[in-house]
BASE-691047 format. One record per residue (C-alpha): residue in one letter; x, y, z. Coordinates in steps of 0.25 Angstrom, whole numbers, padded with zeros to 4 digits, always signed. Example, Ala and Ser with C-alpha at 12.3 -4.5 7.8 and 13.67 -1.06 7.14 Angstrom:
A+0049-0018+0031S+0055-0004+0029
END
This chain:
M+0140+0039-0111R+0134+0046-0099S+0136+0061-0097P+0138+0066-0082S+0123+0072-0083D+0117+0058-0086T+0123+0052-0073P+0113+0057-0063V+0101+0053-0072I+0106+0039-0074S+0109+0038-0059A+0095+0043-0056V+0089+0033-0066D+0097+0022-0060A+0093+0026-0046D+0078+0025-0050E+0080+0012-0056R+0086+0007-0043A+0075+0012-0035L+0064+0006-0045A+0071-0007-0042T+0069-0007-0027P+0058-0016-0021F+0050-0004-0015L+0049+0004-0028K+0045-0010-0036S+0034-0012-0026L+0030+0003-0027I+0029+0001-0042R+0021-0012-0041L+0011-0005-0032I+0010+0007-0041R+0008-0003-0053A-0003-0010-0045Q-0011+0003-0044D-0011+0004-0060T-0025-0003-0062Y-0026+0002-0076G-0012+0000-0081M-0009+0014-0084W+0005+0013-0078E+0009+0000-0085D+0019+0008-0094K+0025+0016-0083S+0039+0013-0078D+0041+0011-0063A+0048+0024-0062D+0037+0031-0069L+0027+0025-0059L+0035+0030-0047A+0038+0044-0053D+0027+0050-0045F+0034+0046-0032I+0046+0054-0036V+0045+0069-0032T+0058+0076-0032K+0061+0088-0023E+0058+0098-0034Q+0044+0092-0036R+0042+0091-0021R+0045+0106-0021E+0035+0109-0031I+0024+0102-0023P+0017+0112-0013I+0020+0109+0001I+0006+0108+0005G-0003+0100-0004D-0013+0089-0005P-0008+0075-0010D-0013+0071-0023P-0019+0057-0024D-0007+0052-0033V+0002+0056-0021L-0006+0049-0011W-0006+0036-0020R+0009+0037-0021L+0010+0038-0006Q+0001+0027-0004I+0007+0017-0013F+0021+0021-0008Y+0017+0017+0006T+0010+0005+0001C+0023+0000-0006A+0030+0002+0007A+0020-0007+0014L+0021-0018+0003A+0036-0018+0005I+0035-0019+0020E+0026-0031+0017E+0035-0037+0007R+0047-0036+0017S+0040-0039+0030G+0030-0049+0026L+0020-0041+0034L+0008-0034+0029A+0010-0019+0029A-0001-0008+0027S+0000+0006+0024T-0009+0017+0029M-0009+0031+0024M-0017+0042+0030M-0017+0055+0023S-0023+0069+0024P-0027+0077+0012E-0016+0086+0014G-0005+0075+0012F-0002+0072+0027G-0003+0059+0033R+0003+0046+0037V+0006+0032+0032V+0007+0020+0040L+0012+0006+0037T+0009-0005+0046T+0012-0020+0047G+0005-0028+0058R+0004-0018+0069L+0017-0011+0066V+0017+0003+0060V+0029+0001+0051L+0028+0015+0045S+0021+0028+0049K+0024+0040+0041T+0018+0054+0041L+0016+0059+0027R+0016+0074+0024D+0016+0081+0011V+0011+0069+0004H+0009+0077-0009R+0024+0078-0010F+0026+0063-0008G+0037+0058-0017F+0052+0054-0018D+0064+0061-0025T+0068+0048-0032L+0064+0034-0034G+0075+0030-0026K+0070+0038-0014L+0056+0032-0016A+0062+0018-0015K+0071+0022-0003A+0059+0028+0004G+0050+0015+0002V+0061+0006+0006K+0064+0014+0019L+0049+0013+0023V+0049-0001+0021D+0063-0004+0028D+0058+0005+0040A+0045-0003+0041I+0052-0017+0040A+0061-0012+0051A+0049-0009+0060I+0043-0023+0057E+0056-0029+0061A+0057-0021+0073Y+0042-0024+0077P+0039-0038+0071D+0028-0041+0081A+0020-0029+0078A+0022-0030+0063R+0017-0044+0063A+0005-0041+0073
END
């Protein structure tokens, strides 16, 4: 029997399981596992692998406004946009490339291209605070990037295939 206080916890667990079932997060998990050359993450669950991508509002408030991004944060940022590029390739059948330029202070730009078409150009700031509130928001952000890029490819197919 469930108590009223259990309902939000069960709801959050169900939402996380639904998010983990999305193609974007499945692809992200595959990319992360592919980086595990020594097998240290074999016993970790998928949710544990993505735990570093989750930065709640309270955690974000504790992080200083100005700070240098740590190599782990830069790696997560790179793998997130690489996953978006792979999802674009999967859906469009066109090769997509991600390029990230970053200053030591955590400001920069990420660009995703296919052919001669720039399908995503995003300014990055406060990279040291990179993360999402929930797994659902992580999945939603990735899907939105991919959907927007596919829309650009459909709008300019000649440039995308050039």
